[in-house]
N, C-alpha and C positions, 0 to 999 in steps of 0.2 A: 504493499499500500504506499502511496504517496502522501504527503501533505499539502495543504493549500490554506489560504486565508480567507475567511468567512468575508463576503463583499458587504455584509450588513454591519458586522459588529468588530471586524478586524481580527478574530480571534483565529489562532491556528489550529486546525482540527484536521482529523483523517478525510481524505476524499473517499466517498463510498458510492459507487454506481452513479459516478459522474456528478454527483452533488456532495454537500458538505454533510458530514455527520451531525445529527442534531445535537444542540448544547444549549445552555440555558442562559439567559440575561438577566439582570436585574430589572425587576418591572416596578410599578408603583407600590405595592403591597406585598409582592410576592415574585417568585422567579417565573418568566415565560419563556417559552422555547423559541430559540431564533430559528427562522426558517431556513436560514442558509442559502437562500436565493438572492438576496439583495432586496426583497419584497418584504415590507413589513407584515406581521401576523394580521390575519382578518380582524377588522374593526379598528385598526389603525390607518391613518391616511398614507397614501402612497407618495413618494417624494414629489412627484408631480402636484398631487393635491395640496401638499404642504406648501409648494411655492404659489400656487393660485391663493391659498388662505393668506399667506404672509404678503403678497403683493396687494391684497384687497386691504389688509390692516395698514399697510404702508400707504396705500392710497387716502385712507381716512386721516391718518395722521398728517400727511403732506397737505391735506385739505385744511386740516386745523390750524397747522403752521402758517399757512397762507393767510387764513383769517386773522390770526395773532399778529402777523407781520403788519397788515393792512391797519389793524387796531392801532398798534404801536406807532406806526408813522403819523397816522393822523392824530395821535395824542401829542406827539411832538410838533407837528404843525399847529395843533390848538395852543400848546403852551407858547409858541413864539408869537402866534396873533394875540394871545392874552399878554403878552408883553414881558414875559419871563426872560432873565438873561440867557443867552446861549450856553454860558459856562455852567449855569446851574441845570439846565435841561440836560446838557452832555453829561453831567455827573449822575443826575437821576437815571438817565437811560444806560449809561455804562459805556458811552462811546465818545468820540472826540468831537471838538468843536466843529472841526472841518466834515465831520459825517452829519452832525445836525444841519448844516447849511447844504449839504448835498441832498438830504430829505427834504428840506424847504423847497430846495429848488427843482425837484424831481430828478435830480442827475443819477441817481442810483437807488 
């Protein structure tokens, strides 16, 4: 018999009948059997499903980040209009004075 590495978990196991010998992986509360095929056991998302789920989650975060950025820029413009000093605005926003002017002028 020859040995090989499981494509799912990386454990070295004996190759048996063209596939990996079954072995156990730590699960949430118990050990689960590694399929040894590079595919998750039944009930777990496949790698492509995990990519799709992560992409959807990232899209939500990106949308929230864009909304927060627009709100932040508008707050800076409002503070400028209200007459606050640029130095104070820059300090409150955690940016440089030049950055405040860029936001005010819509340059970046």
